[in-house]
N, C-alpha and C positions, 0 to 999 in steps of 0.2 A: 337097532332098539330106538323107536322113536319115545323122547321124552320131554315130558311137559314140566319143567323146573319150576314152577311157580305158581301155586292158587291155594286157597282156603277152604275151610269147612267148619262150619259152625251146627249148633243144635239150640235154638231160644230156648228149648225147655229144660237144658242143662243150664246154660248161664247166658246170660243177655250179652249183647255185643254195642255197649251206649256209642260207639263212635258211628254207628249207623243209625241212630235216632235221626228222624228227618229226612231220611233216606229208604223211602218206600219199598225200590225194587231189592235194597237189600236189608231191609230190617225183616225177614224172617230165617228160617230153617235152611241150611243146603248144607245135605249129606251125599256120602257116596253114592247113594240109590239116585240121586240127581244126577250128578258127575259122570258115572258108569256109561249111560248111552253114548254122551257127547265123545269120551273117550273112544268107545268102540267103533264110532260114527267116522272118527279121524284117523284110525288106526295109530293111536296115541297107546303106547305099552306100558310105561310106567310114569308116575308122578310123584312129585317130591310135594306135600302139603307142608305151609307156612302158617306161624304163628299169629294171630291176630292182636292178644291181648297179654299184659302184664301180668299174667297171675300165675303162680305155679302150677296150679291144678292142670290147664290146660296142655302140658306136654306130654304129660302122663298119659292123659286121655287121647292123644293123638296118636303116639307110640302104640297104645293098645289097638287103635283102630287100621295102623298101617301092618299090625301083626295079622290080622283075619281079612285085608282086603285084597283084593286080587291085581289092581292098579297102583294104589297107594303104597309106595315101597319105602320112602323116605321122608324124615320130618325134619324141619329147621325148626327148633322151639327156640322157648325164652328161660331163662334165668338169670337173675340179678348179678351183673359183672362187677357189681361194686362189692358184694357180700365178698369179707374176706374168707368164708369156706367156700367159695365159688367152686373150686377145683374137686370139693366132696361133694356138692351138687352135681357137678355133670358126672361124677363117677357115679351118683346115685340113678341120676337119668339113665345113664348105661346100662345098669342092673335092673331096671325097671323091666315087667313085663313088654316086650317090643323093644327094648332097650338098642337093639342092633340096628334100627332103624333110624337112630338120632344121626344125621350127617351132619347139623352145623345149629347153630344160636344165632337168633336175630335180637335185637331191642327197637323200638319206635323212635330213633334217635330224634325223626323229624318231629316228634312231641315235645322234645328237648326245648326250652325257652333262649338257650345258648348256642352260638355258631361254632364251637371248640369243643363240645363233649368230650368226642374220641382223645382228644390231646390231655385228657384228666388222668392223674397218676392211677387213681384207684380203677379206673376203667382200662389202662392200658395193663395193670395187672391180671386184670379180668380176662382180655382179651389173648394175652398169654397163657393162661389158663386154657383156653378154648382150643388156641393149637396144641398144648401139650397132651390134651386129651383127643388129638387128631381129628378136630373136627373144624369145619370152616366156621367163618363168621357172615353173616348177612348184613352189608350197611344199609339201612333204612333212611336217606338224608333228604334236607329239601337242599335247594339252589345253594342258598348262603352257607351250607353246612359242607357241600362238596370239599371245596381247598382244605378243608380240616381232615377230610377224611383220605383226600389223596396224600396229604402229608403224612398222615398215620399210617398209611399203606407202606410209602418210602421208609419209615421209621422202624416200622417192625417187619424186617422182610421173612421172619420164621411163621407170620400168621397169614394162613389163604383166605382171602377176603370175596367177597361175592358183590357184587353194586348191585342192588335191586331197582330196577326200573331204569335203570341206565342214567342214577343221580336224580331223575324226576326233572329234568331239563325245562327251562321257561322256552315256548317254542317261537317267540318274535326274532326278530335278527339279532338283537341284543345278545338274548338268552341264548343261540344257537352260536355266536362268537365268543361267550365267555365258557360255555360248555366244551365247545371245541377244544379251546385252549386246557382244560381239565384234562379231556379224553388223552391228548398228545401227552401230558405229563404222566398220568395215569398208566400208558403205554408203557413208559420204561420199568415199571412194577410188574415184573413176571409172576407175582403173588397175587395177583388182581383178576379175574372175571369181570364179566356183565352180562346183566341180565336183558335181554330185548323181550322187554315184560313192561305193562303198566303206562305204554306211551299212548294206547289209543284214545284213552281217557282223558289224556292232556291237548288232544288235538281240538281246534278252534273248532265250537257249533258251525254246523253247516260245510266243514271243510272236508275234501276227500282225505281219507286218514294216510294213503299210500302216497299221495303227493307231498301232503304235511310234513310226514316223517322220513321222508328219501333222504333227503339232508342230514339228518340223524344218524338213519342207518350207515349210509356212505362214509361218516366218520369213522363210525364204529369197523368197519370192514378196514379202512386205510390206516386206523391207529394200533388199535388193540388187537384186532385179527380175528378172524372166525373160528379160529381154535380156542378163543378165550371169549365167546359169546354165547348163551343160550339161551333159546325160546322158554320164556312163561308167559301163561295163558292169561294170570292175575286173576282167573274166575273165582269168585262170581263179582267182584269188584268192577271188573271190565263190562258189565252188565248196565253199567251207567251210561255206556257209550255205544256198546255193540255186544252181539252173541258169540261164542264160542265158535264157531264155525267162521266167522267174521274175523275175530283176532288171528285166528291162524292163517287166514288168507290173506291178511295185512302183511304178516310176517311172512309168508310165503311168498308175496309180490316182491319184499324189501330184498329177499336175498336172491333174486333171480339170476341177478348176474354172476354170483357165486359157483365154482367147479360143484362137482357132486359130492366130493371129500369135504367141501369147505359147509355145504349144507347138513351134510352129516353130522357134521360135528356142530354146527348152530342147534340144532334139533335133536341132538341126543349123544355124540360122544363127548362134548365140553361137559355138560353136566355130568355124566358117569363118572368120567375121569375126576371132576374135581369135587365131587361131592361122594366118591368111591362108590358109585352104584353099581353092583355087578351085572354082567352082561345076560 
């Protein structure tokens, strides 16, 4: 089973995406009808759709969508981790139409002004509630927030984490060095998987993405390991730099030195295991 572990969908007729203002490539609707031919062309069997907005209404909508779609079978949604009733909120999502597709929760930590958001007591309480509900938690962080995320993963070993976009590393020499140190530390956390996603848009303009990103991929293979790495297209955000086919081709090129079993992990079995997606 080939899985795209990270993409988005939105319909501007239902809800605006304020973060996309000023980005004409993205400030339009992207619905399953647009994604389906890309998945079929690339033999992608199953996908994980990920929240974009910190609004309570979006996750039930994504769950209902997944319940009726041939490819979108898993949802990483949103709920307020700091809500004292977070456990009840999660239970309500699981009981909603399509709730069986809920596999994880995410918050845009990268939009928080502080670097240690995941160390807050109320956030930690919410993270434990996510784990108790049998869900994973996706970490969407800036480079300056990565150390705190890694520390949180160490200190909450019962929470199953997924690091989105490999932590959004800076792609210069200093950025690579700092990020490599964090990945070595993260490798000691068996409760964390990493998404090979969102990196094409971080490639310097005019640079070859395979050449630019190979050092980062090689660090992932040698530290975290392919059995804890999963491919995600980050479509349609990837369109800022490349189309779906190109993003997949870059990921395939970066993994060409892996064994067949390791490549199967990156492009399917890691996501299936981590998110509990049935084969």
